[in-house]
C-alpha positions as CSV (number, residue, x, y, z in Angstrom):
1,M,11.3,12.8,3.1
2,S,13.6,13.0,0.1
3,E,12.5,15.1,-2.8
4,F,12.6,11.9,-4.9
5,M,11.6,9.0,-2.7
6,A,12.5,8.1,0.9
7,I,14.9,5.1,1.1
8,G,13.1,4.1,4.3
9,A,9.8,3.9,2.5
10,V,11.3,1.7,-0.2
11,A,13.0,-0.5,2.4
12,A,9.7,-0.8,4.3
13,F,7.9,-1.8,1.2
14,W,10.5,-4.4,0.3
15,A,10.1,-6.0,3.7
16,V,6.3,-6.3,3.3
17,S,6.6,-7.4,-0.3
18,F,9.3,-10.0,0.5
19,L,7.0,-11.6,3.1
20,F,4.3,-11.8,0.5
21,V,6.6,-13.4,-2.1
22,L,7.7,-16.0,0.5
23,T,4.1,-17.1,1.0
24,P,3.5,-20.2,-1.2
25,G,0.8,-19.8,-3.8
26,A,0.0,-20.3,-7.5
27,D,3.3,-18.7,-8.5
28,W,5.2,-21.2,-6.3
29,A,3.3,-24.1,-7.7
30,Y,4.0,-23.2,-11.3
31,A,7.7,-22.5,-10.5
32,I,8.0,-26.0,-8.9
33,A,6.2,-27.6,-11.9
34,A,8.5,-25.8,-14.3
35,G,11.6,-26.9,-12.4
36,L,10.6,-30.5,-12.5
37,R,9.5,-30.6,-16.1
38,H,12.0,-28.3,-18.0
39,R,15.7,-27.8,-18.3
40,T,15.5,-24.3,-17.0
41,V,12.9,-22.3,-15.0
42,V,13.9,-19.0,-16.7
43,P,11.0,-18.8,-19.3
44,A,8.4,-19.8,-16.6
45,V,9.7,-17.4,-14.0
46,G,10.1,-14.7,-16.7
47,G,6.4,-15.1,-17.5
48,L,5.5,-14.8,-13.8
49,L,7.6,-11.6,-13.5
50,T,6.0,-10.1,-16.6
51,G,2.6,-10.6,-15.0
52,H,3.7,-8.8,-11.8
53,L,5.1,-5.9,-13.9
54,A,1.9,-5.7,-15.9
55,M,-0.1,-5.4,-12.6
56,T,2.3,-2.7,-11.5
57,A,1.8,-0.8,-14.7
58,V,-2.0,-1.1,-14.4
59,V,-1.9,0.3,-10.8
60,A,0.5,3.1,-11.9
61,A,-1.8,4.1,-14.8
62,G,-4.8,4.3,-12.4
63,V,-6.8,1.7,-14.3
64,A,-6.8,-0.6,-11.2
65,A,-8.9,1.8,-9.2
66,L,-11.5,2.0,-11.9
67,V,-11.7,-1.8,-12.2
68,A,-11.8,-2.3,-8.4
69,R,-14.9,0.0,-8.3
70,S,-16.7,-2.1,-10.9
71,P,-18.0,-5.3,-9.3
72,L,-18.9,-6.8,-12.7
73,V,-15.4,-6.3,-14.2
74,L,-13.7,-7.6,-11.0
75,T,-15.9,-10.6,-10.9
76,A,-15.2,-11.4,-14.6
77,L,-11.4,-11.0,-13.9
78,T,-11.7,-13.3,-10.9
79,A,-13.6,-15.9,-12.9
80,V,-11.1,-16.0,-15.7
81,G,-8.2,-16.2,-13.3
82,A,-9.8,-18.9,-11.2
83,A,-10.7,-21.0,-14.2
84,Y,-7.2,-20.7,-15.6
85,L,-5.7,-21.9,-12.3
86,V,-8.1,-24.8,-12.1
87,W,-7.3,-25.8,-15.7
88,L,-3.6,-25.8,-15.0
89,G,-4.1,-27.7,-11.8
90,I,-6.0,-30.4,-13.5
91,A,-3.4,-30.6,-16.2
92,M,-0.8,-31.2,-13.5
93,F,-2.8,-34.2,-12.3
94,V,-3.2,-35.6,-15.8
95,K,0.5,-35.1,-16.7
96,P,2.5,-35.1,-13.5
97,S,6.0,-33.6,-13.9
98,S,9.2,-35.4,-13.2
99,P,12.8,-34.2,-13.7
100,P,14.1,-34.6,-17.3
101,Q,16.0,-37.8,-17.8
102,T,18.9,-38.5,-20.2
103,G,19.2,-34.8,-21.0
104,A,15.8,-34.5,-22.6
105,E,12.6,-32.8,-21.5
106,Q,9.7,-34.9,-20.4
107,T,7.3,-32.9,-22.4
108,P,8.8,-30.6,-25.0
109,E,7.3,-27.1,-24.7
110,S,8.5,-23.9,-26.2
111,W,9.9,-21.1,-24.0
112,V,7.2,-18.8,-25.3
113,R,4.4,-21.2,-24.1
114,Q,6.0,-21.5,-20.7
115,A,6.3,-17.8,-20.4
116,V,2.7,-17.2,-21.5
117,K,1.5,-19.7,-18.9
118,G,3.4,-17.8,-16.2
119,L,2.1,-14.5,-17.4
120,G,-1.5,-15.9,-17.2
121,I,-1.0,-17.2,-13.7
122,S,0.3,-14.0,-12.2
123,G,-1.4,-11.5,-14.5
124,L,-4.8,-13.0,-14.1
125,N,-4.6,-13.4,-10.3
126,P,-7.0,-10.9,-8.7
127,K,-5.2,-11.4,-5.3
128,V,-2.0,-9.8,-6.9
129,F,-4.1,-7.1,-8.5
130,L,-5.9,-6.1,-5.3
131,L,-2.8,-6.4,-3.2
132,F,-0.9,-4.0,-5.5
133,L,-3.9,-1.7,-5.5
134,A,-4.0,-1.6,-1.7
135,L,-0.2,-1.7,-1.0
136,L,1.7,0.2,-3.6
137,P,0.2,3.6,-3.1
138,Q,0.7,3.4,0.7
139,F,4.5,3.7,0.3
140,T,4.5,6.6,-2.1
141,D,5.1,10.3,-1.3
142,P,2.8,12.8,-3.0
143,G,5.3,15.6,-2.1
144,A,8.2,14.0,-3.8
145,R,9.6,15.3,-7.1
146,W,8.9,12.0,-8.8
147,P,5.3,11.5,-10.0
148,L,3.3,8.9,-8.1
149,A,3.2,6.7,-11.2
150,V,7.0,6.6,-11.3
151,Q,7.2,5.9,-7.6
152,I,4.7,3.0,-8.0
153,L,6.7,1.6,-10.9
154,L,9.9,1.7,-8.8
155,L,8.2,-0.2,-6.0
156,G,6.9,-2.7,-8.5
157,L,10.4,-3.3,-9.8
158,V,11.6,-3.9,-6.2
159,H,8.8,-6.4,-5.7
160,T,9.6,-8.1,-9.0
161,A,13.3,-8.4,-8.1
162,S,12.2,-10.3,-5.0
163,C,10.0,-12.5,-7.0
164,A,12.8,-13.3,-9.4
165,V,15.1,-14.5,-6.6
166,V,12.5,-16.5,-4.7
167,Y,10.8,-18.1,-7.7
168,T,14.0,-19.0,-9.4
169,G,15.3,-20.6,-6.1
170,V,12.0,-22.5,-5.6
171,G,12.0,-23.9,-9.1
172,T,15.7,-24.7,-9.3
173,G,15.6,-26.2,-5.8
174,A,12.7,-28.5,-6.7
175,R,14.6,-29.7,-9.7
176,V,17.9,-30.3,-7.8
177,V,16.3,-32.0,-4.7
178,L,13.9,-34.2,-6.7
179,R,16.1,-35.0,-9.7
180,A,16.7,-38.6,-8.5
181,R,13.3,-39.0,-6.9
182,P,10.7,-39.4,-9.7
183,A,8.0,-40.7,-7.3
184,A,8.5,-37.8,-5.0
185,A,8.5,-35.4,-7.9
186,R,5.1,-36.8,-9.0
187,V,3.7,-36.3,-5.5
188,V,5.0,-32.7,-5.4
189,T,3.4,-32.1,-8.8
190,W,0.1,-33.4,-7.6
191,V,0.3,-31.2,-4.5
192,S,1.1,-28.2,-6.6
193,G,-1.8,-29.0,-8.9
194,A,-4.1,-29.4,-5.9
195,A,-2.9,-26.0,-4.6
196,M,-3.7,-24.4,-7.9
197,I,-7.2,-25.9,-8.0
198,L,-7.9,-24.9,-4.4
199,I,-6.6,-21.4,-4.9
200,G,-8.8,-21.0,-8.0
201,V,-11.9,-22.3,-6.2
202,V,-11.3,-20.1,-3.2
203,L,-10.8,-17.0,-5.3
204,L,-14.1,-17.6,-7.1
205,F,-16.0,-18.5,-3.9
206,E,-14.6,-15.4,-2.1
207,R,-15.7,-13.1,-4.9
208,V,-19.2,-14.6,-5.3
209,A,-19.8,-14.8,-1.5
210,G,-18.5,-11.3,-1.0
């Protein structure tokens, strides 16, 4: 291996990470909703990416291992994340999104609020947390010159770059394809809301049952 970090290890991680990013989930649902409701998906996607970076930093700092060993803390994290996803899913049913008409947003919402919602979705998702905890260290090299924390941060940046491309494409694609189809846009929003609610319920059930 390189004294810094093997290119092959980074490439292998990217391949696994990209497959994970391509799997529809809560992040996809929020990106689609943002694409239908707002002029740009940049704030929403930026919030999602910040959440992934935060999870990377937590793993790199070693905090994740401590949390994972504490059933009570992990259950609390899962409950908060699940409740947040269910709340957002219900909101999508109550206020289904549609592409902005006549150059105006359907529901004015600040960029900061959009970003915070995205941060909450990805940052409070225990699936992301546990995936990073299990996956990131597997592609590091203890014998490399770079500290393990730095290697994990680098891998996290690779993952986040993939997220940026996919989530931006998903959100923008939903906006472009459904721009002239408000009825279809509402259906897509309801499906996205249902997905968020289902993911939240499954997360909580898995944690309690486990």
